[in-house]
Every structure is written in structure tokens, then in C-alpha cells.
C-alpha positions in Angstrom: 0.4 64.4 -47.8 -0.1 63.3 -44.4 -3.3 65.6 -43.9 -4.8 63.7 -47.1 -4.1 60.4 -45.5 -5.6 61.2 -42.2 -8.7 62.6 -44.4 -8.9 59.3 -46.5 -8.1 57.0 -43.3 -11.1 58.7 -41.2 -13.5 58.2 -44.5 -12.6 54.7 -44.6 -13.0 54.3 -41.1 -16.4 55.6 -41.0 -17.4 53.5 -44.2 -16.4 50.2 -42.5 -18.7 51.4 -39.1 -21.6 51.9 -41.4 -20.8 48.7 -43.5 -20.5 46.9 -39.9 -24.0 48.5 -38.6 -25.8 47.5 -41.8 -24.5 44.1 -41.7 -25.6 43.6 -38.3 -29.1 45.1 -38.9 -29.3 42.7 -41.6 -28.6 39.7 -39.5 -31.1 40.9 -36.8 -33.8 41.0 -39.4 -32.8 37.8 -41.1 -32.8 36.0 -37.7 -36.3 37.7 -36.5 -37.9 36.7 -40.0 -36.9 33.2 -39.4 -38.3 32.9 -35.8 -41.3 34.8 -36.7 -41.8 32.7 -39.9 -41.7 29.4 -37.9 -43.9 30.6 -35.1 -46.6 31.9 -37.7 -46.7 28.7 -39.7 -47.0 26.5 -36.6 -49.8 29.0 -35.3 -51.5 28.9 -38.8 -51.4 25.0 -38.4 -52.5 24.9 -34.7 -55.0 22.3 -33.9 -57.1 21.4 -31.0 -56.0 18.1 -29.9 -57.4 16.5 -26.8 -54.6 16.5 -24.1 -52.8 19.3 -25.2 -54.2 22.8 -24.2 -53.4 25.8 -25.6 -51.5 27.4 -22.6 -49.5 30.5 -21.8 -47.7 31.5 -18.7 -45.0 33.8 -17.9 -42.4 33.4 -20.4 -43.8 30.0 -22.1 -46.4 29.2 -24.7 -47.5 25.7 -25.8 -49.9 24.2 -28.1 -50.3 21.6 -30.7 -49.7 22.0 -34.4 -49.9 19.8 -37.6 -46.8 19.5 -39.7 -46.8 17.1 -42.9 -48.7 14.2 -41.6 -47.8 14.6 -37.9 -49.1 16.2 -34.7 -46.7 17.9 -32.8 -46.8 19.7 -29.3 -44.5 22.8 -29.4 -43.4 25.0 -26.4 -41.6 28.2 -27.0 -40.0 29.4 -24.0 -38.1 32.6 -22.9 -35.5 32.5 -20.1 -32.3 34.2 -19.7 -32.9 36.2 -22.7 -33.0 33.2 -25.0 -35.8 32.0 -26.8 -36.1 28.1 -27.0 -38.6 25.8 -28.8 -39.3 22.2 -27.8 -41.3 19.6 -29.9 -42.8 16.4 -28.8 -44.6 14.3 -31.6 -47.9 13.2 -30.7 -48.7 10.9 -33.6 -49.1 7.1 -32.7 -46.8 6.1 -35.6 -44.0 8.3 -34.2 -41.8 7.8 -31.2 -42.1 10.6 -28.8 -38.8 12.1 -29.0 -38.4 15.5 -27.4 -36.2 17.9 -29.4 -35.1 21.1 -28.4 -33.4 24.2 -29.9 -32.4 27.8 -29.4 -34.2 30.0 -31.6 -32.0 33.3 -31.5 -28.3 34.0 -31.2 -29.1 37.4 -30.0 -30.5 38.4 -26.4 -34.2 38.5 -27.1 -37.6 39.2 -25.5 -40.9 37.5 -26.6 -44.5 38.7 -26.1 -47.7 37.3 -27.3 -51.1 38.9 -27.5 -54.4 37.1 -28.5 -57.2 38.5 -30.5 -60.7 38.2 -29.0 -63.4 38.7 -31.5 -66.2 40.9 -30.2 -68.2 41.3 -33.6 -69.2 44.7 -32.5 -68.7 47.5 -34.9 -66.8 50.0 -32.8 -64.4 47.4 -31.7 -64.4 44.1 -33.7 -61.1 42.9 -32.0 -59.7 43.3 -28.5 -56.2 42.3 -27.9 -55.3 40.8 -24.7 -51.8 39.3 -23.2 -53.5 36.1 -21.9 -55.5 33.6 -23.5 -58.2 32.5 -21.1 -59.9 29.6 -22.8 -57.2 26.6 -23.3 -59.6 24.3 -24.8 -60.3 26.8 -27.8 -57.7 28.2 -30.1 -57.2 31.8 -30.5 -58.5 33.6 -33.4 -55.6 35.7 -33.7 -52.3 36.4 -32.3 -49.8 39.0 -32.5 -46.0 38.1 -31.8 -43.7 40.6 -30.7 -40.0 39.8 -30.9 -37.3 42.0 -29.6 -33.6 41.4 -30.4 -30.7 43.3 -28.7 -27.6 44.0 -31.0 -24.1 43.6 -29.6 -24.3 47.4 -28.3 -27.6 46.6 -26.3 -29.7 48.5 -28.8 -33.3 46.8 -28.9 -34.7 46.0 -32.5 -38.3 45.0 -32.5 -40.3 42.9 -34.7 -43.8 41.8 -34.9 -46.2 39.6 -36.9 -49.9 39.5 -36.6 -51.6 36.5 -37.8 -55.3 35.4 -37.8 -56.1 31.6 -37.9 -58.2 30.7 -41.2 -60.5 28.3 -39.4 -61.2 30.4 -36.2 -62.0 33.5 -38.3 -64.9 32.1 -40.2 -67.6 33.8 -37.9 -65.9 37.1 -38.0 -66.0 37.1 -42.0 -69.5 35.5 -42.4 -71.2 38.1 -40.1 
């Protein structure tokens, strides 16, 4: 009887470990999806606004985006293994109140790459880690988000987006 009990308890213990691992992976995927969806939506609504340049530096990216009927200055910042998001309303009818939030509950890393359209048949898009023209919006971005689970195992997620407005010359040629 004790041999059967030991066998059953080890099966239950293994089943619980698998369930906890799957639950953790689902939490990581949900958090990554929420972060990438928000960043993607804000990029697709990015606008070239006087006074707000598309800027990226080590661990930070800033740009203007349009949400509903408001213009917002958005900054994503990576520091101390956390991703934070700041927004400042730029519309004249709104009080310029800065809000800030932490985007991830897991330790994270964030990388951006920018699409340079070359319109050559052999290499139509070149990806670079820096956007060198702050007065023009990038044609595309690739966001690489890496979240670490409690065991320190990294899980990578990415999203590639192309601006519908910026890509018109590429699709018309």
C-alpha cells in the first residue's frame, strides 16, 4: 500500500509542477501580448508633431501618438529590469499632466529595431538598432521583448509593424 501511495504522490507532485509551469508561461504570454499590443497600437498611430521628435537612446524611446482626439507624447523606458511608460497630453484642451506606469511584473528587456526602406529588389528593408532621422517617422519597427520567469529563464516575444502611411511609397513602386 505504501509503494502505491508513494507512486501516486510522485505522479501528483509532477502533475502540479507541470500545471504551475504552464500557468507561468500563460502569464508571461499574456503580459507580453498586452505590452506589445499597446506599443504596436501607439506606433501605428504615431504622428509627426512639431516639438516631439522620434528619439531613441540607450533604454528609452519617445514619440508622439494620436489617441481618440488627443495627441500624446509617449516614452517607454527600460531601467533596472523594468519597463515603464510615461505619457503627457499635448492637446491644447487637455492639462499636460504626466502619468507613469510600470508595464511588466516580470524582469524584462526591451529592444527596438527600425526599418529603413531601400526599394532595391535584393534588400528592400534593412533593419537597424537606431533611428537616425528624428524628424521623420520610421516606416517600420520590430519590438523584441524578453521576460524572465521566476526561475530566471528568458522568454522572448516580438512584433514587427509597418506604418500604413509611411509604407505607401514601398507599395506604390
